[in-house]
N, C-alpha and C positions, 0 to 999 in steps of 0.2 A: 503494501501500501504506499501512497504516498499525497499526501496534503496540501493545503497553499497556506496554512495558519501555523506559528511558531509560538504562540502564545495560548494559554489553559484555555481563558472564557472564549475568545475565536473559535479554536479549536474545538474545542468541545460544542458550541454551538452550531460549527457546521456540521463536526459529525452528527450530532442529533436532529437537527433540523433543514443542512442543506444551505446555509448561511451563517455566515460568520458574527452579523448582529442581530442582536432581540428583534424580537416582533415576527416570524416563521413561525409556520406550524409545526411542531416537532412528527418525525416519523409515526410514532404512534399516534396521533392523532391525523395525520392523513391517511393513516390504517382505519380507524373506527372510522369516519368520515367518508372511505371509499367502499370499505367491505362490511362496515357493521361488526356488531358482538354477535358471541351465540351465549351470552351469557343476560338475565332480563334485573338478576339481582343484585348486582357485582358490575363496578363501573368495566370499561371498555379499555381502557388504557391504565394503569395503573403503576406507579413508581415505587420502588424498595430503594432504602440506602443505607449504607454503611459507613466508616469510615471519619476521615475529616470531612469538612466543607469540601464542595464542591464549585469551583470558579466559574463555570457557565451559570447557576445558580436556576431557580424556578424557569426563565424561558428557555430552558433545554425541555420541560414535557409541556409547553403553552401550547393550546390552539391559535395562537396566533391570530392572524383573520378565518380563522374558520368560526363557525357556532362554536362557543365555550361549551358545551355538551361533550365534544372532542380530546377536551383538555389532561392532559394525565392527572390522576389523582394520588398524593403522596401516601402510602400508608406505612406507618410509627410498626416497626419489629417487635414490640412485647405490650403487651395492656391493651389499651383500646387501641383498634387497628387505625380507628380515624377520631380524632377529638370531638365532640363537640356534637356526636351523631345519636347516642345514646339520652333518654330521656331524664329528667332530672325527678329528684326524690318525691312523690306523692303526685306525679303528669304521668297519667297513665295511656293507654295505648287509643282510648277511645276518645279521649281528651284533645291527642295530638291529630288524632283523623279529622275529629270535625277542625280542628283548627287549619289544619294545611287544607281542607277540602275549600274554608273561608279564601284562604290565602288566593288559594288557585282562582277563585272565580272572580276574584280582583284583581287579579295577573291578566286573566283572559279578557274581560272589559278593556284593561287599558292594555292590552295588546290588538285588539281590533279595533279600539280606535286612534294606536299611532304606530300600527306595526314594527314594532322593534323587535328584532329578533331574540336580541340579548333576553329579552322578557321569557320567549317560548326555553330558551336556556336556565332560565330560576326554576320554570315552573317543573322542567325536568332535572333539575338540580334536587328540589323539595322531596320530588317521588323516587328519585334512586335513593334518598337516605333512609326515605322510608322504609324502604325494600331491603336496604341496609345492614337496618336495626338488627333481623333476625337473619341474614345471610353474614353477616363480617363475622361476629362470635366465633359463629360453626368455622369457617374460616380458620383463624387464628386458634383453634381448638385439635392441638396434635396427637389428642388423647386415644385417633384411632388410627392411630401411626404405628407401624409394629416397631418393635427393641431393635429389629435387623434396618430398617428406615431410617431409623433417630441413628445409629452406628453408624450405615454407609453416611450420611452428611455431615457427621461429626457434631448435630448440634445440641451439646452439651452446655449446662449454663457456668459462666462461670471464664468458660476458654475465650482463647484471643480471638480466634473462629468465628465463635457460637451466632452472633448478631449476622452476619454474612451467612451461614451454614442452613440459619432459621429464613432468610431471605428467598434460599434456592429453594429450599423447600416451600414457600409459601407460593413460589412461582408457580410449580407444580402442580400446586393445590387451585391457584388463579387458572392456569389452563385445564385443568378438568373441567372448572365450575364454566369455561367458557370466553374469560377475559380473551382479548385477539391479540395486546401487545403488554408486554411484561417488562420495563426497562430496571433490571438490579443494577444500581453504582456501586463500585467500593472503590474510595478515594485513599490519595495516601502514597504515589508512587513517585512523587518529584525528588526524584534522587540524586539533587547537586553535589551531595558529600555520601561519603561512603555508601555506595549503588550495592555491592556484595553481600554488606548489613541487611540493610532496607530492604532487597530484592529476595532476599531470602524470610526475611520476617512476613512479608508479603504473602509470600508463597505458601507458606505454613495457615495462614489465613482462608486463602481462595482456592488452592489446588485440589484437597478434597472435597468439598463441596460443590466445586466446578462440575468435578468428574460423577459425583456421584447424580447431580442434575442429570447428565445427559444418559448414562446407567438408567437412572429410573424413569423415567422418560421412554428408553428403550425396554425394560422390560414390562411398560404397564400397554407398551403398542401405542404410545403416543408420539414417537420420536418422528414416524416417517409423517404427521402432519404439523408437528413440532418444528421450527429454525430456530437454535440456538447460535447467536454471534458472541462471542469473546474479545474484547479488545478494547484500544486504546484509543485518543486522540492525535495523535503521535509518537513516533518513538526515542530514543534518544540516541547522542552520539557516541561514534564507535572508539572516539580517543575520551580520553579522562579529562575533565572540568577539575580545574584548581584554581581556588582564590584567596590568598592568606587575610587579602582587607574584608572578604568574606567567609572566611571559615571554611572554606569548602573544599574537600581532598579527598583524590580517591573519588568523584564522585561523574556524574554525567548530565549533559545539557538537553535544553529540546533538539529535536531532530525532527524535522516533518518530510525529510528527503525518502527516508524509509523505513517501515516500519509493518509489525504483522500480525495479524487477525488471524482467527482462524473460526470455523463455522462448521454444524451437524448438524441434522436432521432433514429433513423433506424438501426432495431433489437438488440435494446436494452431493456431490461424486466423491464417496469418500474416498481415503487414504490416500490420497493427492498433495504435492506444496505445490504452486504455483506463484512463479515469478522468482527472483534471484534478484541481489547485489551482487555490485564491486570487490574484490579482494576484501577492502578493508570497510567494505560492509557500510557504505558511507553514500550512495545513488544505485538506484535499482537499473538493472541492464536488460532484465527479461522481465516481459509482461507485467509492465506497471500497471497500477490500479488507482485508478483518482478513487473521492470518497462519494462522488456521484455516481460511477460504473458501480459501488457497492451497492448505494440506494438504488438503482434504477435493476438492477439483480435481484435484491431483497423484493421488490416490488412484483417483476415477473414469477416468483416463485410461491407467490401469494395469488396469484391470476391476473395482475395487472401490469395494464399496459404504462410504463411512466410518464411517457409522453400526453398520454391519454387521459390521467389522473391530475384534473387542473381548478383552480376555482378561481373567478373573477371577481378581482380589489381593486380598487381605483385605477379602472381601465385600460387594467391588460390580463391576461391568463396567467394564473402562477401557479406550480410545481415544484416539489420536493426535489427533482434535480436541475431546475432552473433550466437555463438552455441547452446542458450538454447531458450524460450520461450513456452509457453505452451496456449494453449483457456481456457479464465476464462469460463466456459460453464454455471454456474450458471447465468451469468448478460446475458446472451443472451435469446433471445425472443423466 
């Protein structure tokens, strides 16, 4: 892979939304808009996070100029999945349903008067929250998982990788329940110093659960219908970064010229490596893959032509791949 952005926030936005500035719809939002969801009581697009803060922030799962109902919904890895969805003490379901019905009638009256599509988004959000009150706690309850599955993921409380492992298991449970797109973020890879120790520590957190997710999907017959994409926004330099002024040594800097991702699942040709770098690992010299090519291929695998999935906004048609993007035919099964 290669990318045209070399700082975290724009590179993360580019990978997630196809553009280096905030304001464009995320890939999950495009998919929710394009092919909908099979889940009635959970969001189409769910976001799970662990590790440090994300430079790209909430713009990475924003619906942008698409209807707001297609935005990603962040879940927490423990406790209540979403804050403020449960009823407060003394407020039962009947009272809540009566309140929602009244609010809906008021919103529908306003929608008819002004025609603002975001009012419909608000109506849909209230109804989704109502349905999630029963579905989300069941989603988060791992009591029905076997000890073998919990061991496979390594989701033991107190372990360094427990949060990421829980999120990978949640991702599988969301896929089972029909959510269209699940984004699992784990940050903390910016090793400008002591890269060997840093990557070793991160690998101990993510490797076991990442492998478990693919294994679990496969043994349940879900992998053939699910695409797993694993990677970051850019690579790290093949040469050492060191700076006495910044207190850095034995590190690696940002490197957009060449980096790797792996994919597994529905429609992906297994057991191959595509592309090669020069002898230094600096530049791609064989089969370079720009980010928009990755986007075009993911959409293709989900039955969408990336040139036809468009949305007219401010006088022109927009798409995830902008005016670029080609299928990566060599990785297709």
